[in-house]
Every structure is written in C-alpha cells, then in structure tokens.
C-alpha positions in Angstrom: -1.0 -0.8 4.7 -4.2 -3.0 6.5 -7.6 -1.9 5.6 -10.4 -3.7 6.5 -13.4 -4.1 4.5 -15.8 -3.0 7.3 -13.7 0.3 7.3 -14.7 0.7 3.4 -18.1 0.2 3.9 -18.2 2.3 7.0 -17.4 5.3 4.7 -20.0 4.3 2.0 -18.1 2.4 -0.7 -18.0 -0.9 -1.5 -14.8 -3.3 -1.9 -15.1 -3.2 -5.5 -15.6 0.8 -5.9 -12.6 1.4 -3.6 -10.6 -0.8 -6.0 -12.1 1.2 -9.0 -11.2 4.6 -7.1 -7.4 3.7 -6.2 -7.0 2.7 -10.3 -7.9 6.8 -10.5 -5.5 7.6 -7.5 -2.6 5.8 -9.5 0.0 8.2 -10.8 1.0 4.8 -13.0 0.2 5.5 -16.4 0.1 1.7 -17.5 -3.0 1.3 -15.2 -6.5 1.8 -16.9 -8.9 3.7 -14.7 -11.8 1.1 -13.9 -15.4 2.1 -13.4 -17.1 5.2 -13.7 -14.8 8.5 -12.9 -15.0 9.7 -9.1 -17.4 12.0 -7.6 -16.0 14.6 -5.1 -17.8 12.4 -2.4 -16.5 9.2 -3.1 -12.8 11.1 -3.6 -13.3 12.2 0.1 -14.3 8.5 1.3 -11.6 7.1 -0.5 -8.6 9.7 1.1 -10.9 9.1 4.6 -10.5 5.3 4.5 -6.7 5.5 3.4 -5.9 8.3 5.9 -7.5 6.0 8.7 -5.7 2.8 7.4 -3.0 1.0 9.8 0.3 1.3 8.4 3.0 -1.3 9.4 6.1 0.6 10.0 9.1 -1.2 8.4 11.5 -1.1 11.9 8.3 -3.0 13.4 7.7 -5.6 10.9 11.6 -6.3 10.2 11.1 -10.2 9.9 8.5 -9.8 7.0 11.4 -8.1 4.9 13.4 -11.1 5.2 11.2 -13.7 3.6 14.0 -15.0 1.4 15.3 -17.4 4.4 19.0 -17.1 3.3 21.8 -16.1 5.5 24.1 -13.2 4.8 27.6 -12.7 6.0 29.6 -9.7 6.0 33.5 -9.1 5.4 35.2 -6.0 6.1 37.4 -4.9 3.4 40.6 -3.9 4.9 43.4 -1.9 3.1 45.2 -3.8 0.7 42.3 -6.6 0.2 41.2 -6.9 -3.7 
C-alpha cells in the first residue's frame, strides 16, 4: 500500500497523527496506542485515506517478492523416489 503525505494532509491529518491513528486500528495487542484517542472525524479521515490508497497487486509486483536473489529448482517426485 502506498500513501503519500499529501494524501494524508488533504484529509486534515498530519503524518504523525496518521501514525497515531494507525496504532488504534491495529488488532495487535502488543502495540500500545499512541497519542490521544481518535475522534469520530479523525477516524473517518483515516478511513478515507486508507480507502483511497494505491494498493500494489502481488501479481503485478512479482519481482519484489523475490528479493533474496536465490535460484529455486523443482524436482518432480516419481513413484519409487524416496
């Protein structure tokens, strides 16, 4: 997902506040929420930014999935192979 700072600012949020709101959206119990609890308007702005974000489809970005630089060889196991 790619979100530009201009998109965040365009919805009345700062990049720092967006990061704080993100901690309130997380279902991860290990993350401590940062900043003040969000208002309804901030949550709506947050949702708008996320819904307008450009998502990269893994089918289109297949090259970045293989950043390890290693080769993979496949072997078909026939009957009798151990």
